[in-house]
N, C-alpha and C positions, 0 to 999 in steps of 0.2 A: 524443632524448627531453629533456622539460625538467628544471629542478633544481628537485624538488619537496624534496627533505628528507629526515631517514629515515620519516618513516610514510608515504611515498607514494614508496619508492623503486622504480624498475619493477626487475619481479621475474620477471627470463623464463622458461616452465615451458612444458613441451606442446604448441609449433609445430602439431605432429600431433593434439593431446589427448590424449595419452597419461597413465599415470596415475601421473606422474611428482609427488613431493612435495613441500612445501613445506617446510623445518627452519625455526621460529621463533628468531630470532636476539637474544641481548642488549638491552634498548632495544627492541626490539619489542613492537608487536602477540603474543596467545599463539595461537598456530594447534592452537585445543581442538573445534572444531565436525565432529563425524562428520559421516559419510556420511549417518545415521538422524535427527539432527538437523536438518544443512539442507535437509533431504525437507517436513520438516510446521515449519521455520521459513518456506518459501517459503509452506506453509499461511494461517501462523501471522497471517502480513502484511496479505492478502489476502482475510479472511471474518473478517469486526467487522458492527461499527455499520451498515455499508453493504448485507451482504446483512440480515440481520436485523432495523434498524430502520426505515433509510432503503428499503427498498424497498416500505413501505408505501402510503408517500407516492408512489412511481413510479406503485405497481397502482395507483392512483390517479385518476393522470394518464394510464396508458396500458391500464390493463386489461389479458387476456393480450397482449395486443401487445408487450409487455416482455419476453418471453422472445423476440420478434425483435431486442431492443435487445440485451440480454444474450447474445445469442448473434455478433452481429456488432461486440459492443467488446469482447466474450468473441473473435474472429478479429487483432483490432486489436491484444488487450494480448498477444499468443501471440507477433505477427511484435516488439512490442517486447522480448519476453523471450528471443528470437534473437537477436534484432543485440547486446541489454546481454551476454547468455551470451555469442556472441563476443568481445566486448571483454576481458570479465571475464578470459577465461581464455588470452588473448593477455596481458592484465598482468592479474592480481588483485594487487586495491592496495585498501585500506580504502576512499580516497575515492571511488574506481567510480568514477559516471559525472558526477560533478565535475572527476576525475582526466584521465578522457578529455577533458572538453571543455575545460579547459587544451593538452593537448598538440592537439590536432588545429581546433581554433574556433580558440582564444586565453584567454592570464589573464584579462581581465574576464567570459568566459563561465567557466569555470572557476568564479571567485570569484563571478558571480553565484547560478551554480546552484547552488553549494556552500551560499552562508546562504540561499537559497531555499525548498533541500528541507529546512533545518534548521528554521526556520520554517515548512515541511509539515507534519513532524510530529510539531513542536509545534503546530500544530492538531489534526490527526489525534489526536494523543493528549486535549487536549481536545473533540475530540467524542466521543469511545469514552470516557473517565471520565464522559462526559454523561449516557450511553447507559449504564452500570449505573445511574448514577443514578435514569432513566427506568425500567428495569428491575425495585429495588427498591418501584417503587410500586405494582406485582403484590401485593403481601403486604402493603406498610405506605405507603398512598396518603397518609399526612402525615408520610409520614418528608423530614424537607427534604434537597434536592437534590444540596447539599456538601456531606454527608458521607460518604456511601457512596462519591463521586469521591476524594474528601480517604484513604480510606481503603487504596484503589485502587492511588492515589500513593504510598502512603508504605511500602506488599508491595512492588509494585514493583520503588520503587529498593533497599527490602533485595537484592535478588535481583539485578539487576544490577550493586553496589556489589561483591559478594564474585568472579565468576567467569564468565568468559564462556559457561567449560564448564556452570554454573549454571544460569547463562542459555537454554544450549542445553536442558537437559536439563526447564528450565519451561517453556518453547517448546515443547517436547515434548508432553510432556503434555499442557499446554492444549489444543494444535493436536489430538492425538489426541481430546479428548472431542468436540470438533466436527467431526471426521470421524465418528466412531462414532455422534453423535448422529445426525447428520442420515442418515447410511448408517438408520442405525436408520429413522429417521422416515420418509424414502420406503417403509420397506421394510414400515411399520405403514399408512404413507399409500395404498399400491395395496394391501397387504388390503382396507384398510375401500373402496375404489372395487368392489374384482371381486367381494371375499363380501361385504362388508354386517361390522354389528360390533351385536353384538348392544345396542339403549340409548341408541341414536345418533340422535339427530331430523336427519331433509331428508334428501335423497338427494346421496348424494355420486358422484358422474359424471364424466367426460368432457365431457357436451353444457353443464359450467357452463363450460367457456373459449367458450362459444359464443352460450349465448341465454339471456346478459343483455346484449344491448345487441353481436353480434357479437365477433369475435376481437382487429375494432379498433374500439373500440363509441367513443372520437373523432375515428379516423378518424386518419391520415398526420399530422396536429398531435399526437395525442396523444403519438403513437410517439417521434415528435422534441424533446417538450417531455422524454420521461422518457429520452435520452440524454444528459444528464452525470447525472441520478442512475446507473446506469448505471456511465459510465466514472468515477465515484469510487469505486464498488462494489470497481472493479476497482485501487484504487490501493493500493499494501504489493507487488505483486508485484518491482515496482523492489527491495524488501531485499536478493531475491538478491545483488545487483551487490555491497552493500557486506558481505557475509559474506565475499567472497572474501579479504577478508586477513584471516581466521584459520580458515580452511576446510585441513585437515589434507591434503588430495586434494582440489584447483581443478578439475584435468584430466579425474578422473573424475565427483568429486559434483558441481559446477553443470550440467553439458551435463544429468545426469538429472531436475534440480531443474528445467531451468529447460523441456525437452521436458513434465514432466508438469502443466504448467501447463496443457496444453490440457482433459487428462480434468478437473481442478480444477473446472479453467469448463464444460463438460458435466454432470457430478455436479453438486456443487452449487451451482451458480446456477440454471441452466436444470431440473435434474432437481426439484431443490429444489420452487421456484417453482413448477412446473406441477401438482405434487402439493398446494402449499400452493392454490392457484385453481382447483383440481378437486374437491377437499374441502369447498372450501367460497366460494359465490356471491362474487366479488371487488369486487360492490360493494356489499358489505354488510361488508366492513370499514373499520376505525380506519386511517384513513391516519396516524393520531399516537401510534400504541405497534405492535411490532410483530405482525408476519402468523403466523408462526411458534406464538408463545401464542394470539393469540386464535381461530385452529382450532380449535386441541384444545381451548380452557374451552368453544368454543358449539360441541363437534357428543358433547359430554358428557364429556370426558374431564380436567378438571380435574387429575387426578393428571400426567396427562403434560403437559398445559399447564404444571405448575410445574417440574418438570423441565427441560422445554426453557425457560423463566423462568433454573433454573440456567447452561443452555448457555451460553444467547447473553453472562452476565455473566461468563462464563470468559472464549468469544468475544471481547468488548466488553476485557477486563483482559489477553488473549492479546495482541489487535493494539496496544494501550498500550505491549505489552512490545516489540515489536516497533520502537513507534515510542521508543522509551529508546536500544532499542539504533544504532537510523539515528542519531539527532541526536546520542548523543555520538562513532559514528564520526566522523560525519561533522564534523564541531566540529573534534577530533582529529585529521580529515586535514586541514583547515586552519591549524592553529596546526603542523604540521610547514611546510608549504610559506610561511607567510608569508601567510598569509589574514586568520591569526583571532590573536590573543593569544599569544604564545609559552607564556605559564605555563601553560596548558592540557594541553601536549602532554603535559602530571607524567601518569604509571601508576603505581598505586600496588605493589603487591609481589605482589600475583594479575595484575599488567597489564593489567588494568582504566581507559583512562580517564578518572580518576573526578571527575577537575576539569570534565570535556565534561559527565559528566556530571549531577552537581550543578546545573551553568550551565543543563540541560536540562530537570530536574527540577524548579526554579526557576519557569522559566519555565510548567509545567504549571501550579502552584501558582495561580498567576496563574490558569487558570484554571478552576481550583477557585475563587477568589475571584467569577468570574464567574457563575457555578454558583451564589453567594450572592446575584448582584447581579439576575441579570435570568436566573432559570433558562428561564424560557418559548424563551429564544429563542438562548440561548450554542450547542445543537446548530448549527440550519439556521446561523445564522453562519459554523460552525467548519467544518459541508463544503462551504461554495460558498469559503475561503478554499484551501481542502484543493485544490478541483476546477483554480483557478486556479493556485498550485502545481504542481501534478504534470503539469500539461498544457505547462506550461515545460520540466520535468524529460522527459518524453515529447520534446518538437521534440528536445533537446539532445541525447537518445540516436540519434535517428535519421541528425539532424545528424554528430553525431560517428563515428556506425559509415559512414558516404556516405565522410568522408571519407578514415577508416584502410581501407576499401576501393581508396580511390585511390592511397594510400602502399602496401598491399601489390602494388599492380599496377605500382604504379612502383619496388616493391624497397628502398622502403626501412625498410618493417616487413615481422615474419615475418608470416605467414599461419596461420591455423587450421584445424583439419579440423571444427568444431561452427560453422558459417555459417546468416545470414541467408538463408532463401531469397527464390530471386525478387528481390534487390538489385539495382539500386537502384530496380525500379519498386513492391515491397513497400514500400521509404522514403518514397516519392510518397505512396504510396495511405495510411501514418499519419498522416502531415503534414494531407491532404484532411482528412481525417477531423475529427483534433485544430481545423481550422481551422472544419470545420460544427459543432462541440461551442461553439466559444468564441465564432460569431456565436449562436448560440440562446440562449444566457446573457447578450448584448450587449441581445439583444434584452425580454431576464427582465426586470421591474422587481426581483426579486426577489436576481437572484444580480446585477445589471450594478453593484451595489456594488462590488464583491470588484474588479472590474478599475482601480475609485480605489486603492484598500486597495493593489492590486501595483503601479500606477503613481505610490506614495508610496514603497513599499516599493522597487523598483528606485531610482526618483531619490536616495531617502538611501543605497541602494548604493554608485550611481554615485560621489555627490559624495565617501562616503567614501572608493571605492577611486581617486579622482587625489588625495583631500589628502592618501590616505597615501605618496603618490608612485609606484603599483603600477604603473602606466600607462605610467611613464618607464623605468624599468631593465626593468621585465621584459620586457614589450611590445617592447624592441630587443632583449633577446637572447634571446628566447623563439622556437624552431623552428617554425612555424604548417603543419600540410599546408594545402594549397589546393589 
């Protein structure tokens, strides 16, 4: 094990995946998240602007062929979740994949991953609060976008600073609203499709999936171009790994949450978007607006559209809430291992890393400023940046997992019963998928700029890493699994 400091001390539990609880120790994060809350945190991080807003642009690019993108990406994300779940049960710590990168790849990987994932969720938070501002235009077209964004950041900061239990409760209820609404939307849409609804104009029929240019109206290239958006939409599932340090019973709660991801993919993404494109012709939807709201407004159900708009606002708030949790815990983890300023490791009386939370909120407030300065561009730039760092995180998880499995085979690490099936073949399958998305982004002028930003970011982090002397002492004393 590495010398990780108190926040990242290995907590060996449930090597067999049993229901062993881990008690909160003085000076450590509070293990106050129960099974119910963990299940819905898994939903909250993954269902936000990616599904409710960015899917409009994806539909524009791929048409009904987008469903294939979500199916393929969903399978990939499920494999990533299983790999991360195996690592999280092996060692349930707040640093999650940054901690595993440090242990199994090297301290440099932990440093780069921790800070990059922190920035990933800062950008994701900016995207989500920007989406909230866009959603409010449904009722108030002239309302400046930055005002709802600012209100959202303030409210969510208040919820997170009080206690992790309150965060879990708020996330539970916000996620429950999303779940109930999506299920209700699928049910109502199915009724309209199969039985019709008096007063709704135009046919709502499955033929809408192939009668407007075919299932693949833009061919294979359209499906490929929408693949990065599908990948972005599933970002957030890895937040489950960060809850491991504050879960009452990791051996019980985490496997259930990670396994449930595949059902959420089928129901919330593929099911909902199938209903959307069946209810209304895909080529008549506005790519810059939420297709969920537009469909109900255009089929003559304005009340339903207004309700859905409220829900997509709560969905974005929920995803941003997960972002604040993720950024503060990752920063706290790094402060304990000497990879971030140690004064950030302070916990308030509720055992919340308040200084880490304050830093993350301050960065999101810069995103509010961007909503004031460049409201038309901030969302697209933010999601592009998120995707680049998300892909880095996925690579790190899969490589760390392969090295962990090798260590288990060598007898230097304990194994767990919750495993990634088909490893290492499935690991390489995920890495190949990431490679395809990277190539697609590199050839797209709209997303290529994110790689320049990422290169600059990694360059700065590398310089800081060597300037602080982290490469010297830590690398020589670090046991890395090879």
